[in-house]
Biopython code that builds the backbone (N, CA, C, O; Angstrom):
import numpy as np
from Bio.PDB.StructureBuilder import StructureBuilder

atoms = [
    (1, "MET", "N", (0.834, -1.169, 0.000)),
    (1, "MET", "CA", (0.000, 0.000, 0.000)),
    (1, "MET", "C", (0.885, 1.241, 0.000)),
    (1, "MET", "O", (1.751, 1.380, 0.863)),
    (2, "VAL", "N", (0.681, 2.129, -0.940)),
    (2, "VAL", "CA", (1.457, 3.355, -1.041)),
    (2, "VAL", "C", (0.727, 4.455, -0.277)),
    (2, "VAL", "O", (-0.471, 4.666, -0.464)),
    (3, "THR", "N", (1.456, 5.144, 0.576)),
    (3, "THR", "CA", (0.896, 6.234, 1.367)),
    (3, "THR", "C", (1.427, 7.541, 0.819)),
    (3, "THR", "O", (2.638, 7.713, 0.674)),
    (4, "LYS", "N", (0.518, 8.475, 0.510)),
    (4, "LYS", "CA", (0.939, 9.777, -0.001)),
    (4, "LYS", "C", (1.522, 10.615, 1.133)),
    (4, "LYS", "O", (0.996, 10.621, 2.246)),
    (5, "PRO", "N", (2.618, 11.325, 0.840)),
    (5, "PRO", "CA", (3.224, 12.183, 1.862)),
    (5, "PRO", "C", (2.239, 13.262, 2.317)),
    (5, "PRO", "O", (1.541, 13.865, 1.501)),
    (6, "ARG", "N", (2.193, 13.494, 3.623)),
    (6, "ARG", "CA", (1.308, 14.513, 4.171)),
    (6, "ARG", "C", (2.088, 15.686, 4.762)),
    (6, "ARG", "O", (1.503, 16.650, 5.256)),
    (7, "PHE", "N", (3.426, 15.588, 4.704)),
    (7, "PHE", "CA", (4.275, 16.629, 5.269)),
    (7, "PHE", "C", (5.407, 16.947, 4.310)),
    (7, "PHE", "O", (5.766, 16.126, 3.467)),
    (8, "SER", "N", (5.972, 18.147, 4.442)),
    (8, "SER", "CA", (7.160, 18.501, 3.660)),
    (8, "SER", "C", (8.319, 17.636, 4.141)),
    (8, "SER", "O", (8.246, 17.052, 5.222)),
    (9, "ARG", "N", (9.379, 17.548, 3.358)),
    (9, "ARG", "CA", (10.558, 16.774, 3.758)),
    (9, "ARG", "C", (11.135, 17.287, 5.079)),
    (9, "ARG", "O", (11.540, 16.510, 5.943)),
    (10, "GLU", "N", (11.161, 18.601, 5.211)),
    (10, "GLU", "CA", (11.738, 19.199, 6.416)),
    (10, "GLU", "C", (10.915, 18.846, 7.650)),
    (10, "GLU", "O", (11.471, 18.486, 8.688)),
    (11, "GLU", "N", (9.584, 18.950, 7.539)),
    (11, "GLU", "CA", (8.711, 18.635, 8.670)),
    (11, "GLU", "C", (8.762, 17.142, 8.990)),
    (11, "GLU", "O", (8.757, 16.754, 10.158)),
    (12, "PHE", "N", (8.810, 16.316, 7.965)),
    (12, "PHE", "CA", (8.903, 14.867, 8.120)),
    (12, "PHE", "C", (10.155, 14.508, 8.927)),
    (12, "PHE", "O", (10.095, 13.737, 9.886)),
    (13, "SER", "N", (11.276, 15.079, 8.520)),
    (13, "SER", "CA", (12.556, 14.834, 9.179)),
    (13, "SER", "C", (12.553, 15.361, 10.611)),
    (13, "SER", "O", (13.006, 14.677, 11.529)),
    (14, "ARG", "N", (12.049, 16.563, 10.797)),
    (14, "ARG", "CA", (12.009, 17.171, 12.127)),
    (14, "ARG", "C", (11.194, 16.316, 13.090)),
    (14, "ARG", "O", (11.627, 16.046, 14.211)),
    (15, "ARG", "N", (10.013, 15.891, 12.646)),
    (15, "ARG", "CA", (9.157, 15.067, 13.489)),
    (15, "ARG", "C", (9.823, 13.734, 13.824)),
    (15, "ARG", "O", (9.816, 13.307, 14.978)),
    (16, "GLY", "N", (10.396, 13.080, 12.821)),
    (16, "GLY", "CA", (11.047, 11.792, 13.045)),
    (16, "GLY", "C", (12.168, 11.881, 14.050)),
    (16, "GLY", "O", (12.252, 11.066, 14.969)),
    (17, "ASP", "N", (13.037, 12.874, 13.881)),
    (17, "ASP", "CA", (14.158, 13.050, 14.817)),
    (17, "ASP", "C", (13.669, 13.388, 16.225)),
    (17, "ASP", "O", (14.199, 12.873, 17.210)),
    (18, "GLU", "N", (12.673, 14.241, 16.317)),
    (18, "GLU", "CA", (12.154, 14.646, 17.624)),
    (18, "GLU", "C", (11.541, 13.459, 18.372)),
    (18, "GLU", "O", (11.802, 13.268, 19.559)),
    (19, "ILE", "N", (10.736, 12.676, 17.682)),
    (19, "ILE", "CA", (10.120, 11.505, 18.316)),
    (19, "ILE", "C", (11.193, 10.503, 18.730)),
    (19, "ILE", "O", (11.123, 9.930, 19.817)),
    (20, "TYR", "N", (12.182, 10.291, 17.868)),
    (20, "TYR", "CA", (13.254, 9.349, 18.209)),
    (20, "TYR", "C", (13.950, 9.779, 19.493)),
    (20, "TYR", "O", (14.110, 8.977, 20.413)),
    (21, "GLU", "N", (14.361, 11.031, 19.559)),
    (21, "GLU", "CA", (15.122, 11.513, 20.719)),
    (21, "GLU", "C", (14.275, 11.525, 21.990)),
    (21, "GLU", "O", (14.767, 11.173, 23.063)),
    (22, "ARG", "N", (13.021, 11.922, 21.881)),
    (22, "ARG", "CA", (12.167, 12.092, 23.054)),
    (22, "ARG", "C", (11.558, 10.773, 23.545)),
    (22, "ARG", "O", (11.515, 10.524, 24.750)),
    (23, "GLN", "N", (11.086, 9.924, 22.614)),
    (23, "GLN", "CA", (10.330, 8.749, 23.004)),
    (23, "GLN", "C", (11.051, 7.421, 22.787)),
    (23, "GLN", "O", (10.970, 6.522, 23.624)),
    (24, "VAL", "N", (11.750, 7.301, 21.674)),
    (24, "VAL", "CA", (12.309, 6.007, 21.298)),
    (24, "VAL", "C", (13.660, 5.747, 21.957)),
    (24, "VAL", "O", (13.852, 4.698, 22.573)),
    (25, "ALA", "N", (14.587, 6.677, 21.839)),
    (25, "ALA", "CA", (15.949, 6.476, 22.350)),
    (25, "ALA", "C", (15.974, 6.021, 23.811)),
    (25, "ALA", "O", (16.750, 5.125, 24.143)),
    (26, "PRO", "N", (15.160, 6.597, 24.695)),
    (26, "PRO", "CA", (15.193, 6.144, 26.082)),
    (26, "PRO", "C", (14.705, 4.695, 26.277)),
    (26, "PRO", "O", (14.976, 4.086, 27.311)),
    (27, "GLN", "N", (13.990, 4.150, 25.289)),
    (27, "GLN", "CA", (13.419, 2.806, 25.434)),
    (27, "GLN", "C", (14.233, 1.705, 24.761)),
    (27, "GLN", "O", (14.040, 0.525, 25.054)),
    (28, "VAL", "N", (15.137, 2.080, 23.867)),
    (28, "VAL", "CA", (15.936, 1.051, 23.190)),
    (28, "VAL", "C", (17.252, 0.888, 23.936)),
    (28, "VAL", "O", (17.821, 1.854, 24.445)),
    (29, "GLU", "N", (17.709, -0.315, 23.989)),
    (29, "GLU", "CA", (18.908, -0.615, 24.748)),
    (29, "GLU", "C", (20.109, -0.771, 23.828)),
    (29, "GLU", "O", (19.966, -0.867, 22.610)),
    (30, "SER", "N", (21.294, -0.794, 24.429)),
    (30, "SER", "CA", (22.518, -0.931, 23.641)),
    (30, "SER", "C", (22.531, -2.233, 22.854)),
    (30, "SER", "O", (23.174, -2.316, 21.807)),
    (31, "ARG", "N", (21.825, -3.258, 23.347)),
    (31, "ARG", "CA", (21.793, -4.520, 22.595)),
    (31, "ARG", "C", (21.008, -4.379, 21.291)),
    (31, "ARG", "O", (21.096, -5.247, 20.422)),
    (32, "ASP", "N", (20.235, -3.287, 21.145)),
    (32, "ASP", "CA", (19.491, -3.034, 19.915)),
    (32, "ASP", "C", (20.299, -2.236, 18.895)),
    (32, "ASP", "O", (19.819, -1.990, 17.788)),
    (33, "ALA", "N", (21.513, -1.830, 19.250)),
    (33, "ALA", "CA", (22.355, -1.051, 18.335)),
    (33, "ALA", "C", (22.519, -1.805, 17.024)),
    (33, "ALA", "O", (22.806, -3.002, 17.007)),
    (34, "GLY", "N", (22.334, -1.085, 15.938)),
    (34, "GLY", "CA", (22.440, -1.682, 14.613)),
    (34, "GLY", "C", (21.106, -2.123, 14.043)),
    (34, "GLY", "O", (20.982, -2.312, 12.833)),
    (35, "LYS", "N", (20.105, -2.290, 14.900)),
    (35, "LYS", "CA", (18.762, -2.628, 14.413)),
    (35, "LYS", "C", (18.105, -1.358, 13.883)),
    (35, "LYS", "O", (18.606, -0.253, 14.088)),
    (36, "PHE", "N", (16.994, -1.530, 13.209)),
    (36, "PHE", "CA", (16.275, -0.395, 12.642)),
    (36, "PHE", "C", (14.998, -0.128, 13.418)),
    (36, "PHE", "O", (14.341, -1.046, 13.908)),
    (37, "VAL", "N", (14.665, 1.138, 13.518)),
    (37, "VAL", "CA", (13.408, 1.535, 14.137)),
    (37, "VAL", "C", (12.596, 2.289, 13.096)),
    (37, "VAL", "O", (13.101, 3.200, 12.441)),
    (38, "ALA", "N", (11.338, 1.903, 12.949)),
    (38, "ALA", "CA", (10.387, 2.593, 12.079)),
    (38, "ALA", "C", (9.449, 3.360, 12.998)),
    (38, "ALA", "O", (8.830, 2.775, 13.887)),
    (39, "ILE", "N", (9.344, 4.663, 12.788)),
    (39, "ILE", "CA", (8.544, 5.532, 13.647)),
    (39, "ILE", "C", (7.409, 6.137, 12.832)),
    (39, "ILE", "O", (7.641, 6.701, 11.763)),
    (40, "ASP", "N", (6.186, 6.020, 13.332)),
    (40, "ASP", "CA", (5.038, 6.692, 12.724)),
    (40, "ASP", "C", (5.108, 8.140, 13.189)),
    (40, "ASP", "O", (4.897, 8.415, 14.370)),
    (41, "ILE", "N", (5.398, 9.065, 12.289)),
    (41, "ILE", "CA", (5.619, 10.452, 12.690)),
    (41, "ILE", "C", (4.342, 11.170, 13.105)),
    (41, "ILE", "O", (4.401, 12.293, 13.605)),
    (42, "GLU", "N", (3.191, 10.536, 12.905)),
    (42, "GLU", "CA", (1.938, 11.150, 13.339)),
    (42, "GLU", "C", (1.513, 10.678, 14.730)),
    (42, "GLU", "O", (0.943, 11.455, 15.496)),
    (43, "THR", "N", (1.779, 9.438, 15.060)),
    (43, "THR", "CA", (1.311, 8.887, 16.338)),
    (43, "THR", "C", (2.421, 8.663, 17.355)),
    (43, "THR", "O", (2.156, 8.594, 18.555)),
    (44, "GLY", "N", (3.658, 8.549, 16.892)),
    (44, "GLY", "CA", (4.781, 8.241, 17.780)),
    (44, "GLY", "C", (4.973, 6.747, 17.999)),
    (44, "GLY", "O", (5.921, 6.338, 18.670)),
    (45, "ALA", "N", (4.083, 5.927, 17.440)),
    (45, "ALA", "CA", (4.246, 4.476, 17.546)),
    (45, "ALA", "C", (5.519, 4.073, 16.810)),
    (45, "ALA", "O", (5.906, 4.715, 15.834)),
    (46, "PHE", "N", (6.176, 2.997, 17.285)),
    (46, "PHE", "CA", (7.390, 2.562, 16.606)),
    (46, "PHE", "C", (7.552, 1.062, 16.698)),
    (46, "PHE", "O", (6.983, 0.403, 17.568)),
    (47, "GLU", "N", (8.347, 0.539, 15.774)),
    (47, "GLU", "CA", (8.678, -0.886, 15.712)),
    (47, "GLU", "C", (10.180, -1.017, 15.526)),
    (47, "GLU", "O", (10.786, -0.247, 14.781)),
    (48, "VAL", "N", (10.782, -1.990, 16.201)),
    (48, "VAL", "CA", (12.208, -2.265, 16.078)),
    (48, "VAL", "C", (12.366, -3.632, 15.425)),
    (48, "VAL", "O", (11.685, -4.588, 15.796)),
    (49, "ALA", "N", (13.272, -3.719, 14.449)),
    (49, "ALA", "CA", (13.529, -4.991, 13.768)),
    (49, "ALA", "C", (14.963, -5.008, 13.262)),
    (49, "ALA", "O", (15.635, -3.978, 13.233)),
    (50, "SER", "N", (15.421, -6.185, 12.866)),
    (50, "SER", "CA", (16.798, -6.319, 12.389)),
    (50, "SER", "C", (17.007, -5.710, 11.014)),
    (50, "SER", "O", (18.145, -5.437, 10.630)),
    (51, "ASP", "N", (15.929, -5.490, 10.260)),
    (51, "ASP", "CA", (16.073, -4.784, 8.980)),
    (51, "ASP", "C", (14.923, -3.803, 8.791)),
    (51, "ASP", "O", (13.852, -3.957, 9.378)),
    (52, "GLU", "N", (15.162, -2.802, 7.969)),
    (52, "GLU", "CA", (14.205, -1.712, 7.806)),
    (52, "GLU", "C", (12.888, -2.152, 7.187)),
    (52, "GLU", "O", (11.838, -1.610, 7.531)),
    (53, "LEU", "N", (12.921, -3.109, 6.294)),
    (53, "LEU", "CA", (11.693, -3.578, 5.663)),
    (53, "LEU", "C", (10.783, -4.263, 6.690)),
    (53, "LEU", "O", (9.577, -4.020, 6.703)),
    (54, "ALA", "N", (11.341, -5.097, 7.530)),
    (54, "ALA", "CA", (10.552, -5.765, 8.561)),
    (54, "ALA", "C", (9.932, -4.749, 9.513)),
    (54, "ALA", "O", (8.765, -4.880, 9.883)),
    (55, "ALA", "N", (10.687, -3.754, 9.907)),
    (55, "ALA", "CA", (10.167, -2.730, 10.823)),
    (55, "ALA", "C", (9.042, -1.928, 10.176)),
    (55, "ALA", "O", (8.002, -1.712, 10.798)),
    (56, "SER", "N", (9.237, -1.488, 8.942)),
    (56, "SER", "CA", (8.222, -0.656, 8.290)),
    (56, "SER", "C", (7.002, -1.464, 7.861)),
    (56, "SER", "O", (5.899, -0.919, 7.819)),
    (57, "ASP", "N", (7.164, -2.739, 7.542)),
    (57, "ASP", "CA", (6.023, -3.580, 7.165)),
    (57, "ASP", "C", (5.032, -3.747, 8.306)),
    (57, "ASP", "O", (3.858, -4.036, 8.075)),
    (58, "ARG", "N", (5.492, -3.568, 9.519)),
    (58, "ARG", "CA", (4.619, -3.698, 10.689)),
    (58, "ARG", "C", (3.767, -2.450, 10.922)),
    (58, "ARG", "O", (2.976, -2.400, 11.864)),
    (59, "MET", "N", (3.932, -1.433, 10.052)),
    (59, "MET", "CA", (3.218, -0.173, 10.231)),
    (59, "MET", "C", (2.529, 0.252, 8.936)),
    (59, "MET", "O", (2.836, 1.319, 8.404)),
    (60, "PRO", "N", (1.607, -0.555, 8.418)),
    (60, "PRO", "CA", (0.959, -0.220, 7.145)),
    (60, "PRO", "C", (0.190, 1.099, 7.237)),
    (60, "PRO", "O", (-0.515, 1.362, 8.211)),
    (61, "GLY", "N", (0.344, 1.909, 6.209)),
    (61, "GLY", "CA", (-0.370, 3.179, 6.130)),
    (61, "GLY", "C", (0.245, 4.310, 6.916)),
    (61, "GLY", "O", (-0.236, 5.440, 6.833)),
    (62, "ALA", "N", (1.293, 4.048, 7.676)),
    (62, "ALA", "CA", (1.912, 5.083, 8.504)),
    (62, "ALA", "C", (2.902, 5.915, 7.688)),
    (62, "ALA", "O", (3.445, 5.452, 6.685)),
    (63, "GLN", "N", (3.121, 7.137, 8.132)),
    (63, "GLN", "CA", (4.177, 7.979, 7.591)),
    (63, "GLN", "C", (5.428, 7.603, 8.383)),
    (63, "GLN", "O", (5.643, 8.118, 9.481)),
    (64, "VAL", "N", (6.254, 6.711, 7.835)),
    (64, "VAL", "CA", (7.342, 6.090, 8.590)),
    (64, "VAL", "C", (8.676, 6.804, 8.398)),
    (64, "VAL", "O", (9.116, 7.055, 7.276)),
    (65, "TRP", "N", (9.304, 7.123, 9.529)),
    (65, "TRP", "CA", (10.670, 7.651, 9.575)),
    (65, "TRP", "C", (11.561, 6.510, 10.032)),
    (65, "TRP", "O", (11.331, 5.937, 11.097)),
    (66, "LEU", "N", (12.569, 6.173, 9.251)),
    (66, "LEU", "CA", (13.477, 5.077, 9.591)),
    (66, "LEU", "C", (14.781, 5.602, 10.157)),
    (66, "LEU", "O", (15.309, 6.627, 9.726)),
    (67, "ARG", "N", (15.277, 4.875, 11.128)),
    (67, "ARG", "CA", (16.572, 5.232, 11.705)),
    (67, "ARG", "C", (17.225, 3.971, 12.243)),
    (67, "ARG", "O", (16.550, 3.085, 12.767)),
    (68, "GLN", "N", (18.526, 3.898, 12.111)),
    (68, "GLN", "CA", (19.267, 2.778, 12.661)),
    (68, "GLN", "C", (19.681, 3.147, 14.079)),
    (68, "GLN", "O", (20.263, 4.207, 14.307)),
    (69, "ILE", "N", (19.381, 2.279, 15.020)),
    (69, "ILE", "CA", (19.664, 2.548, 16.430)),
    (69, "ILE", "C", (21.178, 2.645, 16.629)),
    (69, "ILE", "O", (21.941, 1.780, 16.196)),
    (70, "GLY", "N", (21.580, 3.713, 17.289)),
    (70, "GLY", "CA", (23.005, 3.946, 17.528)),
    (70, "GLY", "C", (23.635, 4.888, 16.519)),
    (70, "GLY", "O", (24.808, 5.237, 16.649)),
    (71, "THR", "N", (22.869, 5.308, 15.503)),
    (71, "THR", "CA", (23.363, 6.265, 14.512)),
    (71, "THR", "C", (22.316, 7.349, 14.311)),
    (71, "THR", "O", (21.219, 7.266, 14.865)),
    (72, "ARG", "N", (22.641, 8.348, 13.535)),
    (72, "ARG", "CA", (21.672, 9.407, 13.230)),
    (72, "ARG", "C", (20.896, 9.109, 11.960)),
    (72, "ARG", "O", (19.996, 9.866, 11.599)),
    (73, "PHE", "N", (21.226, 8.016, 11.272)),
    (73, "PHE", "CA", (20.654, 7.755, 9.955)),
    (73, "PHE", "C", (20.196, 6.312, 9.819)),
    (73, "PHE", "O", (20.533, 5.460, 10.641)),
    (74, "ALA", "N", (19.426, 6.049, 8.772)),
    (74, "ALA", "CA", (19.108, 4.663, 8.407)),
    (74, "ALA", "C", (20.189, 4.166, 7.451)),
    (74, "ALA", "O", (20.651, 3.030, 7.554)),
    (75, "HIS", "N", (20.590, 5.041, 6.509)),
    (75, "HIS", "CA", (21.647, 4.724, 5.553)),
    (75, "HIS", "C", (22.430, 5.984, 5.258)),
    (75, "HIS", "O", (21.925, 7.093, 5.431)),
    (76, "ARG", "N", (23.646, 5.815, 4.820)),
    (76, "ARG", "CA", (24.486, 6.945, 4.454)),
    (76, "ARG", "C", (24.768, 6.864, 2.967)),
    (76, "ARG", "O", (25.126, 5.802, 2.458)),
    (77, "PHE", "N", (24.612, 7.971, 2.271)),
    (77, "PHE", "CA", (24.908, 8.048, 0.853)),
    (77, "PHE", "C", (26.112, 8.949, 0.653)),
    (77, "PHE", "O", (26.281, 9.934, 1.372)),
    (78, "GLY", "N", (26.937, 8.619, -0.305)),
    (78, "GLY", "CA", (28.100, 9.435, -0.582)),
    (78, "GLY", "C", (29.362, 8.811, -0.025)),
    (78, "GLY", "O", (29.316, 7.762, 0.618)),
    (79, "PRO", "N", (30.482, 9.454, -0.269)),
    (79, "PRO", "CA", (31.773, 8.881, 0.137)),
    (79, "PRO", "C", (31.973, 8.929, 1.641)),
    (79, "PRO", "O", (31.426, 9.786, 2.334)),
    (80, "ARG", "N", (32.761, 7.998, 2.123)),
    (80, "ARG", "CA", (33.199, 8.000, 3.518)),
    (80, "ARG", "C", (34.677, 8.351, 3.514)),
    (80, "ARG", "O", (35.486, 7.685, 2.868)),
    (81, "TYR", "N", (35.009, 9.383, 4.228)),
    (81, "TYR", "CA", (36.392, 9.829, 4.267)),
    (81, "TYR", "C", (37.055, 9.357, 5.550)),
    (81, "TYR", "O", (36.412, 9.306, 6.599)),
    (82, "PRO", "N", (38.327, 9.014, 5.476)),
    (82, "PRO", "CA", (39.061, 8.687, 6.692)),
    (82, "PRO", "C", (39.064, 9.893, 7.631)),
    (82, "PRO", "O", (38.978, 11.032, 7.172)),
    (83, "ALA", "N", (39.162, 9.657, 8.923)),
    (83, "ALA", "CA", (39.202, 10.736, 9.900)),
    (83, "ALA", "C", (40.266, 11.759, 9.518)),
    (83, "ALA", "O", (41.374, 11.392, 9.128)),
    (84, "GLY", "N", (39.933, 13.019, 9.629)),
    (84, "GLY", "CA", (40.884, 14.089, 9.342)),
    (84, "GLY", "C", (40.851, 14.566, 7.883)),
    (84, "GLY", "O", (41.485, 15.572, 7.564)),
    (85, "LEU", "N", (40.148, 13.889, 7.010)),
    (85, "LEU", "CA", (40.106, 14.308, 5.602)),
    (85, "LEU", "C", (38.769, 14.914, 5.209)),
    (85, "LEU", "O", (38.519, 15.087, 4.016)),
    (86, "ARG", "N", (37.924, 15.234, 6.127)),
    (86, "ARG", "CA", (36.590, 15.793, 5.817)),
    (86, "ARG", "C", (36.649, 17.246, 5.543)),
    (86, "ARG", "O", (35.621, 17.865, 5.268)),
]
sb = StructureBuilder()
sb.init_structure("model")
sb.init_model(0)
sb.init_chain("A")
sb.init_seg("    ")
for serial, (resi, resn, name, xyz) in enumerate(atoms, 1):
    if name == "N":
        sb.init_residue(resn, " ", resi, " ")
    sb.init_atom(name, np.array(xyz, "f"), 0.0, 1.0, " ", f" {name:<3s}", serial, name[0])
structure = sb.get_structure()
C-alpha cells in the first residue's frame, strides 16, 4: 500500500528526529544497536527490527521515519572519508 506524503521533507525529518530523541531512544537498549526503528511520525508508535523492511512492514499506512539505532541515519549516501580528511 502506497501512502501519499502529508508533510514537507523538512517537517517529516524534524518530526522523526524529535520523536526518536524524546520517546524512542530512552526505550531502546545498547543490545538493539544496529537494528532499525520505524517511527510513525503522526502517532509516535514505533517498531524495532533487524532490517528496515521488517520494521516498516509492521506499520501499514503510517508515515514512517526510519533510523538505525546507535546512529543518526538509516543509511548513508556518498563517500566516507578517513578521519581528518573531511
